Each structure stands twice: as structure tokens, then as C-alpha cells.
C-alpha positions in Angstrom: -0.1 -0.1 -0.2 1.5 2.7 -0.9 1.5 7.0 0.6 -1.0 7.9 -1.9 -3.4 5.4 -1.2 -3.2 5.9 2.8 -3.4 9.5 2.6 -6.3 8.8 0.7 -8.3 7.1 3.3 -10.9 9.1 5.4 -9.0 9.6 8.5 -11.6 11.9 9.9 -13.6 8.3 10.5 -11.3 7.8 13.7 -11.4 11.5 15.0 -12.6 10.0 18.6 -9.9 7.4 17.8 -6.8 9.6 17.3 -8.4 12.0 20.0 -8.2 9.2 22.7 -4.8 8.0 21.8 -3.5 11.3 21.5 -4.4 11.5 25.1 -3.1 8.8 26.4 0.5 9.0 24.8 0.3 12.8 26.4 -0.3 11.7 29.9 2.4 8.8 29.9 4.7 11.2 28.4 3.7 13.5 31.3 4.0 11.0 34.2 7.2 9.9 32.9 8.2 13.8 32.8 6.5 15.7 35.5 8.4 15.6 38.6 6.8 13.3 42.0 6.0 15.9 44.2 3.2 16.7 40.9 -0.6 15.9 42.3 -1.2 13.0 39.3 -5.0 14.0 40.0 -4.7 17.0 37.6 -4.4 14.0 34.8 -7.6 12.9 35.3 -9.1 16.4 33.9 -7.3 16.1 31.1 -8.3 12.7 30.7 -11.9 13.8 30.8 -11.6 16.7 28.6 -10.0 13.5 25.6 -13.0 12.0 26.2 -15.6 14.6 26.0 -14.0 15.8 23.0 -13.8 12.9 21.2 -18.1 12.1 22.8 -18.6 15.6 20.9 -16.9 14.2 17.6 -18.9 11.0 17.8 -22.4 13.1 17.9 -21.0 15.1 14.9 -20.8 11.8 13.3 -24.0 10.8 13.9 -25.7 11.9 10.4 -22.5 10.5 8.8 -23.8 7.7 5.5 -21.2 4.4 6.8 -17.6 4.5 5.5 -14.9 2.6 6.1 -11.0 2.8 5.5 -8.1 0.2 5.7 -9.8 -2.4 3.8 -13.1 -2.4 5.6 -11.1 -3.1 8.5 -12.2 -0.3 10.7 -15.9 0.9 9.8 -17.6 3.6 11.0 -22.0 3.1 10.9 -24.6 3.7 13.3 -23.3 0.1 15.3 -20.2 1.8 16.2 -21.5 5.4 16.7 -24.0 4.9 19.0 -22.1 2.2 21.0 -19.3 4.6 21.3 -21.7 6.8 22.7 -22.0 4.6 25.4 -18.6 3.8 26.4 -17.5 7.0 26.2 -20.2 8.0 28.9 -19.0 5.4 31.0 -15.2 6.2 30.4 -16.0 9.8 31.6 -17.7 8.8 35.1 -14.8 6.1 35.8 -12.8 9.1 34.6 -14.6 11.4 37.5 -14.5 8.7 40.0 -10.9 7.8 39.7 -10.2 11.7 40.4 -11.5 11.7 43.8 -10.1 8.1 44.5 -7.4 7.9 47.7 -7.2 4.7 49.4 -5.1 4.7 52.4 -2.5 3.3 51.0 -0.9 5.6 48.8 -0.5 4.8 45.2 3.0 5.0 44.2 2.3 5.3 40.9 -1.2 6.6 40.2 -0.8 8.6 37.1 -1.0 5.1 35.0 -4.5 4.5 35.8 -5.3 7.4 33.5 -3.1 6.3 30.1 -3.5 2.3 30.9 -7.7 3.6 31.1 -7.6 5.4 27.8 -5.5 2.8 26.5 -8.5 0.2 27.8 -11.4 2.5 26.3 -9.1 2.9 23.1 -9.6 -0.9 22.4 -13.1 -1.2 23.0 -13.8 1.8 20.6 -11.8 -0.5 18.0 -13.2 -3.1 18.9 -16.7 -1.1 18.0 -15.7 -0.2 15.0 -14.0 -3.4 13.7 -14.8 -4.6 10.2 -12.5 -7.7 10.1 -11.0 -10.6 12.8 -7.3 -9.4 13.1 -8.5 -5.4 14.1 -11.4 -7.0 16.8 -8.6 -9.4 18.5 -6.1 -6.7 18.6 -9.3 -4.4 20.4 -9.8 -7.3 22.7 -6.3 -7.4 23.4 -6.0 -3.7 23.9 -8.3 -4.1 26.7 -7.7 -6.8 28.4 -3.9 -6.4 29.0 -4.4 -2.7 30.3 -7.6 -4.4 32.2 -4.9 -6.8 34.0 -2.4 -3.8 34.9 -5.4 -1.8 36.1 -6.6 -4.3 38.5 -3.4 -4.6 40.5 -2.5 -0.9 40.8 -2.6 -1.2 44.1 0.6 -3.0 44.5 1.2 -3.3 48.0 -2.1 -4.6 48.6 -2.3 -8.5 48.5 -6.6 -8.6 47.6 -5.5 -6.4 44.5 -2.4 -8.3 43.2 -4.7 -11.5 44.1 -7.1 -9.5 41.7 -4.7 -9.3 38.9 -3.5 -12.6 38.6 -6.5 -14.1 38.6 -7.9 -12.0 36.0 -4.7 -12.5 34.2 -5.4 -16.4 34.0 -8.7 -16.3 33.1 -8.2 -14.1 30.9 -5.5 -15.6 29.0 -7.5 -19.0 28.8 -10.6 -17.2 27.3 -8.1 -15.1 24.7 -6.7 -18.6 23.7 -10.3 -20.0 23.0 -11.8 -17.1 21.3 -8.6 -17.1 18.8 -9.2 -20.4 19.0 -12.6 -20.5 17.6 -11.3 -17.9 15.3 -9.0 -19.8 13.7 -11.7 -21.8 12.6 -13.9 -19.5 10.8 -10.6 -18.5 9.1 -10.1 -22.1 8.1 -13.5 -22.0 6.7 -13.9 -19.4 4.9 -10.0 -18.3 3.8 -10.7 -14.6 4.6 -10.7 -12.1 8.1 -13.0 -9.6 6.9 -16.5 -10.1 8.1 -18.5 -8.9 5.4 -17.0 -11.6 3.5 -17.0 -14.1 6.3 -21.0 -13.2 6.1 -21.4 -13.5 2.5 -19.3 -17.2 2.0 -21.3 -18.5 5.3 -24.4 -17.3 3.7 -23.9 -19.6 0.8 -24.2 -23.0 0.6 -22.4 -25.2 2.7 -22.4 -28.6 3.1 -23.6 -30.6 6.1 -20.1 -31.8 6.8 -18.5 -28.1 7.5 -22.0 -26.8 9.0 -21.2 -29.2 11.9 -17.7 -27.6 12.0 -19.3 -24.0 11.4 -21.7 -24.3 14.6 -18.7 -25.3 16.8 -16.4 -22.2 15.5 -20.3 -20.7 17.2 -19.7 -22.4 20.6 -15.5 -21.8 21.1 -16.3 -17.9 20.1 -19.3 -18.0 22.7 -17.3 -19.3 25.4 -14.4 -17.4 25.0 -16.7 -14.2 24.9 -18.8 -14.9 27.9 -16.1 -14.6 30.2 -15.9 -11.0 28.8 -19.1 -10.6 29.9 -19.0 -12.7 33.2 -21.9 -14.8 32.2 -22.7 -18.2 33.7 -20.9 -20.6 34.4 -17.8 -18.6 33.3 -18.3 -16.1 36.2 -15.8 -17.4 38.8 -13.2 -14.7 38.7 -15.9 -12.1 38.6 -16.4 -11.3 42.7 -12.6 -12.0 43.5 -11.4 -9.4 41.0 -14.2 -6.9 41.5 -13.3 -7.2 45.4 -9.6 -6.8 44.8 -9.1 -4.0 42.7 -9.6 -0.5 43.4 -13.2 0.6 43.2 -12.5 3.1 39.7 -11.0 -0.4 37.8 -14.2 -2.3 40.0 -16.3 0.1 38.1 -14.6 0.1 34.9 -14.7 -3.3 34.9 -18.3 -4.0 35.6 -19.8 -1.3 33.4 -17.1 -0.3 30.5 -15.5 -3.6 30.4 -18.7 -5.0 30.0 -20.4 -3.0 27.8 -17.5 -3.3 25.0 -18.2 -7.5 25.6 -21.7 -6.9 24.6 -20.1 -5.0 22.0 -18.2 -7.5 20.0 -20.7 -10.0 21.1 -23.2 -8.4 18.7 -20.9 -7.5 16.1 -19.4 -10.6 15.5 -22.2 -12.9 16.0 -24.7 -10.6 14.3 -22.1 -10.5 11.1 -21.0 -13.7 10.8 -23.9 -16.3 12.0 -27.1 -14.9 11.4 -27.5 -16.0 8.1 -25.0 -19.4 8.4 -27.2 -22.2 7.4 -27.9 -24.8 10.2 -30.4 -28.2 10.2 -28.9 -28.8 6.9 -29.8 -25.2 5.7 -33.5 -25.0 6.8 -32.8 -22.2 9.4 -29.9 -19.8 10.4 -27.3 -20.8 12.5 -27.8 -18.0 15.3 -32.0 -18.7 15.0 -31.1 -22.1 15.9 -28.9 -21.6 18.5 -31.2 -19.7 20.3 -32.2 -22.4 22.7 -28.7 -22.3 24.0 -28.4 -18.8 24.3 -31.3 -19.6 26.3 -30.3 -21.5 28.6 -26.9 -19.8 29.4 -28.8 -16.2 29.8 -31.5 -18.0 33.0 -28.4 -20.0 34.3 -27.1 -16.5 34.5 -29.7 -14.4 35.9 -30.5 -17.5 38.2 -26.7 -17.4 39.2 -26.4 -13.9 39.9 -29.3 -13.2 41.9 -29.1 -16.2 44.3 -25.2 -15.7 44.9 -26.1 -11.7 45.7 -28.4 -13.0 48.3 -25.4 -14.4 50.8 -22.7 -11.7 49.8 -21.9 -9.0 52.9 -19.3 -7.5 51.1 -20.5 -4.5 48.4 -18.4 -4.9 46.4 -19.1 -8.7 45.6 -22.8 -7.7 46.2 -22.2 -5.7 43.0 -20.0 -8.2 41.2 -23.2 -11.0 41.5 -26.0 -8.0 40.5 -23.0 -7.0 37.3 -24.1 -10.7 36.3 -27.2 -11.2 36.5 -27.4 -8.1 34.2 -25.6 -9.7 31.7 -28.2 -12.4 31.9 -31.0 -9.5 31.2 -28.9 -8.4 28.3 -28.5 -11.6 26.9 -31.6 -12.3 26.8 -32.8 -9.5 24.5 -29.6 -11.1 22.1 -31.7 -14.5 22.7 -34.6 -13.1 21.7 -33.6 -11.8 18.3 -36.9 -9.4 18.7 -37.4 -6.6 16.0 -36.3 -4.2 19.3 -33.3 -6.0 20.1 -31.0 -3.0 19.4 -32.8 -0.7 21.0 -33.3 -2.4 23.7 -29.7 -3.3 24.0 -28.5 0.1 23.8 -30.9 1.4 26.3 -30.2 -1.1 28.8 -26.2 -0.7 28.4 -27.1 3.3 28.7 -29.2 2.6 32.1 -26.4 0.5 33.5 -24.1 3.3 33.1 -26.0 5.3 34.9 -27.1 3.9 37.6 -24.5 1.1 38.2 -21.6 4.0 38.6 -23.9 6.3 40.0 -23.6 3.4 43.0 -20.5 3.2 42.8 -19.6 6.4 43.2 -21.1 6.5 46.5 -19.7 3.5 47.6 -16.3 4.6 46.6 -16.7 7.1 49.1 -18.2 5.2 52.1 -16.0 2.9 51.7 -12.7 4.7 51.5 -13.3 6.7 54.4 -14.3 3.2 57.1 -11.5 1.1 55.2 -14.1 -1.5 55.1 -16.5 -3.0 52.2 -18.9 -4.7 54.9 -22.7 -3.4 54.1 -23.0 -3.1 57.9 -21.0 0.1 57.2 -24.2 1.8 55.4 -26.0 1.4 58.2 -27.6 4.9 59.0 -26.1 6.5 55.7 -29.6 8.7 55.8 -28.7 10.5 59.2 -25.3 11.0 58.7 -25.8 12.0 54.9 -29.1 12.0 53.2 -27.7 13.1 49.3 -25.3 9.9 49.3 -28.2 7.7 50.8 -31.2 9.2 48.8 -28.9 9.2 45.9 -27.8 5.3 46.4 -31.2 4.8 46.8 -32.5 6.2 44.0 -29.5 4.1 41.8 -30.8 0.6 43.7 -34.1 1.0 43.2 -33.3 1.7 39.5 -30.8 -1.5 39.5 -34.0 -3.5 41.1 -36.4 -2.3 38.2 -38.2 -0.2 39.8 -40.9 2.3 38.4 -40.0 6.0 37.6 -36.1 5.0 36.8 -34.4 4.5 33.5 -34.3 0.6 35.0 -37.5 -0.6 35.2 -38.0 1.1 31.6 -34.7 -1.4 30.3 -35.6 -4.0 31.8 -39.4 -4.0 30.2 -38.0 -3.2 26.6 -36.5 -6.5 26.8 -39.1 -8.3 28.8 -41.6 -6.8 25.9 -39.6 -7.9 22.9 -39.4 -11.7 24.8 -42.7 -12.1 25.1 -43.1 -10.7 21.7 -41.1 -13.4 20.2 -43.1 -15.7 22.2 -40.1 -16.9 24.8 -42.6 -16.4 27.7 -40.4 -19.5 29.9 -37.7 -17.4 29.8 -39.7 -14.2 30.4 -40.9 -16.3 33.6 -37.7 -16.8 35.3 -36.5 -12.9 34.3 -39.5 -12.1 36.2 -38.7 -14.6 38.8 -35.7 -13.9 38.8 -35.9 -9.9 39.2 -38.1 -10.0 42.4 -35.7 -12.7 43.8 -33.0 -9.5 43.5 -35.5 -7.4 46.1 -34.4 -9.6 48.8 -30.9 -8.2 48.5 -31.4 -4.4 46.9 -33.9 -3.3 49.5 -31.5 -5.0 52.1 -29.0 -2.6 51.3 -31.9 0.1 51.7 -33.1 -1.4 55.0 -29.2 -0.3 56.0 -29.4 2.8 54.4 -33.2 4.2 56.1 -34.4 1.9 58.8 -30.6 1.3 60.5 -29.0 2.9 64.2 -26.0 4.7 61.9 -22.5 3.1 61.8 -20.3 6.3 61.6 -21.6 10.1 63.7 -19.5 12.0 61.4 -20.7 12.8 57.4 -18.7 12.2 54.3 -16.5 14.7 52.4 -17.4 14.8 49.0 -14.5 15.0 46.1 -15.9 17.7 43.6 -15.7 15.1 40.9 -18.0 12.6 43.0 -20.6 15.1 43.3 -20.2 15.9 39.2 -20.6 11.7 39.1 -23.7 11.5 41.7 -25.6 14.4 40.3 -25.5 13.8 36.6 -26.0 9.8 37.3 -28.9 10.9 39.3 -30.3 13.0 37.2 -30.1 10.7 34.0 -31.4 7.7 35.8 -34.6 9.7 36.9 -35.0 11.4 33.2 -34.5 8.2 31.3 -37.1 6.7 33.6 -40.0 9.3 33.1 -38.6 10.0 29.5 -37.3 7.4 27.8 -37.7 9.0 24.2 -35.0 11.7 25.3 -32.0 8.7 24.7 -34.8 6.1 21.6 -35.0 9.3 19.9 -31.0 9.9 19.8 -31.3 6.0 18.7 -33.6 6.2 16.3 -33.8 10.2 14.4 -29.4 10.2 14.3 -28.9 6.3 13.3 -29.2 4.4 10.5 -29.7 1.6 12.3 -30.6 -1.8 10.2 -29.3 -0.8 6.9 -25.5 0.0 6.9 -24.6 -2.3 9.5 -24.1 -5.4 7.2 -23.0 -3.6 4.1 
């Protein structure tokens, strides 16, 4: 490829990625050359500025037609743009959480967090725009390798070291499985381009090779199920969430999980939706609905049941996160006409309510040095603002009407009923009711127990910003969901450029 060809590409399509890359590079250089006496918290505001600028470019690109560069390895289509909005909003909140994070032991290399986090975000954004297996895998590894280091950022904290080691081992295994599944797809088609693979698999495939396509489907799904912590591939989540620094736990719970669903949607809907199964009578993705339904049901059940026994708030939210992954898998399994908007709205609502909750958790855990639920007892008496905010976030996570979480679950539930998956809809309702036990148990601690601490909490500006914005978004999307859904429908060309 000569220089003239390279310069002819529409590099403006990658403007958000270039911004994140540039800021990450700048922060790494500043961390290297700026004196150690300079407070690294200032890096967070520079990183946040880069995220906001990148988000602005994404909004400006919403009306642009679908485009591709680098031989269709990078695609700027409706799918990538709409999910980058969720990724960047979640990343902005996590950056603010990091700015207000002060563990009892001083972090010697706190500056590392900001540029490692941005490189992980860059990997997630590349996954959203990937049109090739190689690009997908590079984005996945960029996200994963940065995450392993972030989990062990508290180098003198034994649980953080344990979290990083467990995450690295489990992540390495899942990466190997994912790459093995990709090798099957490449071996069957001779191409790494997703559209070319789709075209070849949609054509005639002998019954013998159809079994190999199905095997590649299973291998890829198992490998990527780790990223979203769906059962039975969830074992790492509780320990990693508990041991990681609070901003990293929030990142893994929201941004990393969103990226996992992005790659699953991009990969499976492009490659396997038209691949023949059962002798060519049905599409492979449709034929696999029952198996995905089982995993979704088990994920919801396991996440909610294990959360009932938790006293550690990080572990409780880890299992809650697993349960929410099951809800999104229900929407993916149903393949309803409302699948994309349902998943997108759910992930957006999850960003707001979960990161808002983590902001409150970070304040209490950092001040008390303990992660037990009992530390939140009587929070309403010592800090009414924190208690009311956390109460709203918990109600939204539980799916109570008037919150974004209710609308998000309702969309998925109605889509499941529309496709006549009545058993899975019943399971979803049942486990949602079960979740009320531990969610309302935490509410009981907040409002109906004697105060565990007499002193109030000092709130950093960055944490106040997160709580206020998340609180406003959670309530606004619960009362006026069209604020987000109109953005989805009016500013995207979804369904017309995703598979072209």
C-alpha cells in the first residue's frame, strides 16, 4: 500500500480514536517527565477533556453515512457510533471516580491509571468499529492487557495482587479459546473480513462443514462469555471486583462489560445470522437460540442467588453485574425487532445507575476502610444526599417504575414476549423479584438502621459531578425514555448499514 493510497483514506472517521490515543500518549509522557511532587489527580481532568472531545466528534458523526477504511477493517457505521456513545459516557464517569479516589495506602504510580484506562477505552472503541477478525482481536487484547494491569494497581494491597493474577489467568484462557474459534472461522472461509465471511457462510455449505461452523460458534461464545461474566464463566468476577481499586471495579463492571457485548453483537450478528444450520433450513443464530436462552437463564439465576449471601458490597455488586449480563443476553437471544434499541438503552441505563452507585460506594469504603454492608447503616442520618442518591440507583437496578432500570428491563421483557419466549420471560420476572431481597436489604441499612458512623462524608467535586449527572440521567430516562430512544432512532441509520 503506497503513501498516496494511505493519504486518500478518510482518516476523519477515526477522529475519536485518534483523540483518545493522543491524550493517552500525552499523559504517559507527562507521568514520565513531570516531577513526582506534582499531584497526578490533574491527569484525570485532562483525560476527561479528551473523552468529552471524542464524544463530541461521535455526536457530529451521527448523521454521516456509513464508511470504511483500511480495506474494510475499520467501519464507521450506526452500530459503532451509537455504542461508542455508551462507552465514552461510562469512561467519563470512571475518570471522575478515579480523580476522587484516595485509598488509605498511597498509590505510588497513580498516573499509570489514567493512560492505561484510556488505552483500554481505545481498545473497546476499536472493537465497536472493527470489520475484521484481526482488528477485533487487537482491540480485545488492548482492552484486556490494560485491564490486567489496572486490577493490580494497588501494588501493596494483597487482594489487588490476587485480583490481577486471577484476572490474568482467566483472561489468558478465554483469549486462547476466542482465538481458537476465530481460527475455525478463518479455516472455513479463508478470510478475516467479517462481511466476506458472512457472504461465504451465507452460501451453500455442505452438511459436514455446517457442524464445524456450529463448533466455531460455540467456541467463540464460550471465549467471549468470559468478558461479560456470564455463567458458568463468571467465577473470576467476584474476586477480581473485590480486590481491584474501586474505579477499576466500576470500569470492569460497566465499560468492559459493554465492550464485551459490543464484540458479541458485531461478531455473531455479522457472521452467524445467515450461516445455515439443520441442513440449511434455518440460520445458525436462530438455531442456537435455545442454548443461548439456557446460558441467559442460568446467568440470571446464579447472579441473583449468589448475591443474596453477600456481605461485601463489592462482591454483591459483582454478582448483581452477572445478573444484569443475563438480562442483556435475554435480549440477544430473543432476536426481536427491538433487540438493538433494547440492548443499547439497557447498557446506557446500566452505565448511569451502576456508576452512580459506585461513586457512593467509593466514598463510604474509602472513608471507613471496610467493605461490609453494615458500614452503610444509617447513612441517611449522617449524609442524606448520599443515601437518597444510592437509594435511587438501587431502585433503578432493581427495576422499580420511575427509573431508567425499569424501562430498560421492560423493553427486554416485552421483546421476549413478542418473540413468544414465555419461559425465559417468566424466569426474568422471577429472578427480578428475587433481586429485591438483597437490593432492599441494602436500602434497609441506609434508612432503617442506627447510624454506623457519627461523622458525615466529605465529597470531592468529581464525585459530586458523577452522582448528580447519574442521578439526573437515571430519573430522566425513567420518566422520559424517549430522550434516549429518539437519539437512537433519529440520528442513526440502524439496520441499513450494519451488514453492508
